[in-house]
C-alpha positions as CSV (number, residue, x, y, z in Angstrom):
1,M,-27.7,22.6,-157.6
2,K,-28.9,21.5,-154.2
3,F,-28.0,24.1,-151.6
4,R,-26.1,22.2,-148.9
5,Y,-28.1,23.6,-146.1
6,H,-31.6,23.4,-147.7
7,T,-34.7,24.3,-145.7
8,T,-35.7,20.7,-145.1
9,L,-32.3,19.9,-143.5
10,L,-32.5,22.9,-141.4
11,T,-36.0,22.2,-140.1
12,A,-34.8,19.4,-137.8
13,L,-31.7,21.2,-136.7
14,L,-33.1,24.6,-136.2
15,A,-36.6,24.0,-134.8
16,L,-35.1,22.1,-132.0
17,V,-35.1,25.1,-129.7
18,A,-38.7,26.2,-130.5
19,A,-39.9,25.9,-126.9
20,F,-37.5,28.2,-125.2
21,A,-39.3,31.1,-123.8
22,S,-36.6,33.7,-124.5
23,A,-32.9,33.9,-125.6
24,S,-32.1,35.7,-122.3
25,A,-33.3,32.6,-120.3
26,F,-31.5,30.2,-122.5
27,A,-28.2,32.3,-122.1
28,A,-28.4,31.6,-118.4
29,D,-28.7,27.9,-119.2
30,E,-25.7,28.1,-121.5
31,K,-23.6,29.8,-118.7
32,K,-24.3,26.8,-116.4
33,D,-23.4,24.3,-119.1
34,D,-20.3,26.1,-120.3
35,A,-17.4,25.8,-117.7
36,S,-15.5,28.8,-119.2
37,H,-18.6,31.0,-119.7
38,R,-16.9,32.6,-122.7
39,N,-19.9,32.2,-125.0
40,I,-21.2,35.7,-125.2
41,T,-20.9,37.9,-128.4
42,S,-21.5,41.6,-128.8
43,E,-22.8,42.5,-132.2
44,W,-23.4,46.0,-133.8
45,I,-25.3,46.2,-137.1
46,L,-24.7,49.4,-139.1
47,W,-26.8,50.5,-142.0
48,V,-24.7,52.7,-144.4
49,K,-26.2,55.7,-146.4
50,R,-26.7,54.7,-150.0
51,G,-23.7,55.9,-152.0
52,D,-21.4,56.2,-149.0
53,E,-20.2,52.6,-148.9
54,Q,-16.7,53.4,-150.1
55,A,-16.3,56.3,-147.7
56,F,-17.8,54.2,-144.9
57,E,-15.3,51.3,-145.5
58,A,-12.3,53.7,-145.4
59,A,-13.6,55.3,-142.2
60,I,-14.3,52.0,-140.4
61,K,-10.9,50.7,-141.4
62,K,-9.2,53.8,-140.0
63,Y,-11.3,53.6,-136.8
64,A,-10.5,49.9,-136.3
65,A,-6.8,50.7,-136.5
66,W,-7.2,53.6,-134.1
67,R,-8.8,51.4,-131.5
68,K,-5.9,48.9,-131.7
69,D,-3.3,51.7,-131.5
70,Q,-5.1,52.9,-128.4
71,G,-4.6,49.6,-126.8
72,E,-8.0,47.9,-127.0
73,N,-7.8,44.2,-126.2
74,T,-11.1,43.3,-127.8
75,R,-11.1,42.0,-131.3
76,W,-13.9,43.1,-133.8
77,D,-14.6,41.2,-137.0
78,I,-16.7,42.7,-139.8
79,Y,-19.0,40.9,-142.1
80,Q,-20.9,42.0,-145.2
81,P,-24.0,40.4,-146.7
82,V,-23.7,39.0,-150.2
83,V,-27.0,37.1,-150.4
84,G,-30.3,38.3,-148.8
85,S,-32.9,41.0,-148.9
86,D,-30.9,43.7,-147.2
87,L,-27.5,44.3,-148.5
88,D,-27.0,47.8,-147.1
89,H,-25.6,46.9,-143.7
90,Y,-22.3,45.7,-142.1
91,V,-22.2,43.4,-139.0
92,I,-19.4,44.0,-136.4
93,R,-18.9,41.2,-133.9
94,S,-16.7,40.3,-131.0
95,E,-17.0,36.7,-129.8
96,N,-16.0,34.4,-127.0
97,H,-16.5,36.8,-124.0
98,T,-17.7,36.7,-120.4
99,W,-20.2,39.3,-119.4
100,A,-17.4,41.0,-117.3
101,D,-15.3,41.5,-120.4
102,F,-17.8,44.2,-121.6
103,D,-17.4,46.1,-118.4
104,A,-13.7,46.2,-119.1
105,N,-14.2,47.2,-122.6
106,S,-16.7,49.9,-121.7
107,K,-14.1,51.3,-119.2
108,W,-11.5,51.3,-121.9
109,A,-13.9,53.1,-124.3
110,M,-14.7,55.8,-121.8
111,E,-11.0,56.4,-120.9
112,H,-10.0,56.7,-124.6
113,K,-13.0,58.6,-125.8
114,A,-13.9,55.8,-128.3
115,G,-17.4,57.2,-128.7
116,P,-16.4,60.7,-129.8
117,Q,-13.9,59.2,-132.1
118,Y,-16.6,57.0,-133.7
119,M,-18.8,60.0,-134.1
120,E,-16.1,61.8,-136.0
121,D,-14.8,59.1,-138.2
122,V,-17.7,56.7,-138.9
123,A,-21.1,58.1,-137.9
124,P,-21.3,60.6,-140.8
125,Y,-21.8,57.6,-143.2
126,V,-24.2,55.6,-141.0
127,K,-28.0,56.1,-141.3
128,H,-29.1,53.5,-138.6
129,E,-27.5,51.2,-136.1
130,E,-28.5,48.5,-133.7
131,H,-26.8,46.6,-130.9
132,Y,-27.4,43.0,-129.6
133,F,-25.7,40.4,-127.5
134,S,-26.0,36.7,-128.2
135,A,-25.3,33.5,-126.3
136,Y,-23.5,30.7,-128.2
137,D,-24.8,27.2,-127.5
138,T,-21.6,25.4,-126.8
139,K,-23.4,22.2,-125.8
140,H,-25.3,21.7,-129.1
141,S,-23.2,23.3,-131.7
142,H,-20.9,21.3,-134.0
143,W,-18.1,23.6,-134.9
144,M,-14.6,22.9,-136.2
145,S,-12.3,25.9,-136.3
146,D,-10.7,26.6,-139.6
147,E,-9.1,29.9,-140.6
148,G,-10.2,29.3,-144.2
149,Y,-13.8,30.1,-143.6
150,R,-14.8,33.1,-145.7
151,Y,-18.6,32.9,-146.1
152,F,-21.2,32.3,-143.4
153,A,-24.8,31.2,-144.1
154,V,-26.9,32.7,-141.3
155,Y,-30.4,31.3,-140.8
156,S,-32.5,33.4,-138.4
157,Y,-35.5,31.8,-136.8
158,H,-38.4,32.7,-134.5
159,F,-40.4,30.0,-133.0
160,K,-43.9,29.1,-131.7
161,P,-44.2,28.3,-128.1
162,G,-43.6,24.6,-127.2
163,S,-42.1,22.2,-124.8
164,R,-38.7,23.2,-123.6
165,D,-37.7,19.7,-122.1
166,T,-38.7,17.9,-125.3
167,V,-36.8,20.4,-127.5
168,K,-33.6,20.0,-125.6
169,N,-33.9,16.3,-125.7
170,V,-34.2,16.2,-129.5
171,L,-31.4,18.8,-130.0
172,S,-29.2,16.5,-127.9
173,K,-30.2,13.5,-130.2
174,I,-29.2,15.4,-133.3
175,H,-25.9,16.5,-131.7
176,K,-25.2,12.9,-130.7
177,A,-25.8,11.7,-134.2
178,V,-23.3,14.2,-135.8
179,T,-20.8,13.6,-133.1
180,D,-20.9,9.8,-133.3
181,E,-20.7,9.9,-137.1
182,K,-17.8,12.5,-136.9
183,W,-19.8,14.5,-139.5
184,P,-17.2,16.9,-140.9
185,H,-19.5,19.9,-141.5
186,S,-19.7,22.8,-139.0
187,Y,-22.7,24.6,-137.6
188,G,-23.1,27.0,-134.7
189,I,-26.2,27.8,-132.8
190,E,-26.7,31.1,-130.9
191,Y,-29.5,33.1,-129.3
192,T,-30.0,36.8,-129.6
193,I,-30.4,38.8,-126.5
194,G,-32.3,42.0,-127.2
195,G,-34.8,42.9,-129.8
196,K,-37.1,40.1,-130.9
197,E,-34.8,37.5,-129.4
198,G,-34.5,34.9,-132.1
199,M,-32.2,32.1,-132.8
200,S,-29.5,31.9,-135.5
201,V,-27.7,28.9,-137.0
202,V,-24.4,29.8,-138.6
203,M,-22.9,27.5,-141.2
204,P,-19.3,28.4,-142.5
205,M,-18.0,27.9,-145.9
206,K,-14.6,28.4,-147.5
207,N,-16.1,29.1,-150.9
208,Y,-19.3,28.9,-152.9
209,A,-18.6,25.4,-153.8
210,D,-19.1,24.4,-150.2
211,M,-22.8,25.2,-150.7
212,E,-23.3,21.8,-152.3
213,E,-25.1,19.3,-150.2
214,P,-22.7,17.0,-148.5
215,D,-22.9,13.1,-148.6
216,P,-24.0,11.9,-146.2
217,N,-26.4,14.7,-145.5
218,L,-27.8,15.5,-142.0
219,M,-30.9,13.5,-142.8
220,K,-28.9,10.3,-143.4
221,V,-26.7,10.9,-140.4
222,V,-29.8,11.3,-138.1
223,A,-31.5,8.3,-139.7
224,K,-28.6,6.1,-139.0
225,S,-28.5,7.3,-135.3
226,L,-32.3,6.8,-134.8
227,G,-32.3,3.5,-136.7
228,S,-34.5,4.5,-139.7
229,E,-35.3,7.1,-142.2
230,T,-38.8,7.1,-141.0
231,A,-37.8,8.1,-137.5
232,A,-35.6,10.9,-138.9
233,K,-38.4,12.2,-141.1
234,A,-40.8,12.1,-138.1
235,L,-38.3,14.3,-136.3
236,W,-38.1,16.7,-139.2
237,H,-41.9,17.0,-139.4
238,D,-42.5,17.5,-135.7
239,F,-40.2,20.3,-135.3
240,A,-41.0,21.9,-138.6
241,M,-44.2,22.8,-137.0
242,A,-42.5,24.9,-134.4
243,I,-41.2,27.5,-136.9
244,H,-43.1,30.8,-136.8
245,K,-40.8,32.9,-139.1
246,R,-37.4,32.5,-140.7
247,S,-35.0,34.3,-143.0
248,M,-31.5,33.5,-144.5
249,A,-28.6,35.5,-145.6
250,I,-24.9,34.8,-146.5
251,Y,-22.2,37.0,-145.1
252,M,-18.7,37.5,-146.3
253,H,-15.9,38.0,-143.7
254,R,-14.1,41.4,-144.3
255,P,-10.7,41.0,-142.6
256,D,-9.5,44.1,-144.4
257,L,-12.1,46.2,-142.3
258,S,-11.7,44.2,-139.0
259,T,-9.3,44.8,-136.2
260,P,-5.8,44.5,-137.5
261,K,-3.8,41.4,-136.5
């Protein structure tokens, strides 16, 4: 079976931002391009002690319900890896924020003593945790909302230095190609703020059958836009050279552990 988002396809899409000096700088650009500025995500990654997964899930579910009962306005969604080299962690994300939203949430957390409650309910089962922000690329993502998404293929990339202007130009060309074609397959691009500051491309799926390569695939769509398959392959090759390191995982959404609706 051909995996729908195989490495070759991703090379052109994901290497496009190779030249950005840092995710923090690009986040500033995204703020200028996004009129609403609601493109910031807060993400916690919790590694659970081996053997405590069941107890952790019961605890985090209880804690999520407690936060909602205490009047928190922020929604948190939890994801669990089902494919990848590290299956011992959970990702907790809250999306579509302005930076000021986190000031308000921090104030709420202090007033309601959310930290001590976390230490009591959840921390005993956690061996390590990390926290990052990320900026969603609203200008170049190609995302169609659908409540049926259950799985999310996440490709994480670090790039060699390159030309920022050239990269942005090519990224725009690919986005134009999928937009003009009305390509019915979603992908979202975001830039991590903190840590090694890489880039992720997220591709949603309703089920495992969605992993099949679509027809037309991205190569064909871009070739049509550029006028030839040769031009599309040249684009693939040029930006493949920008990749320094990459990894891939598939996450399953866990609404049962997330903020109750």
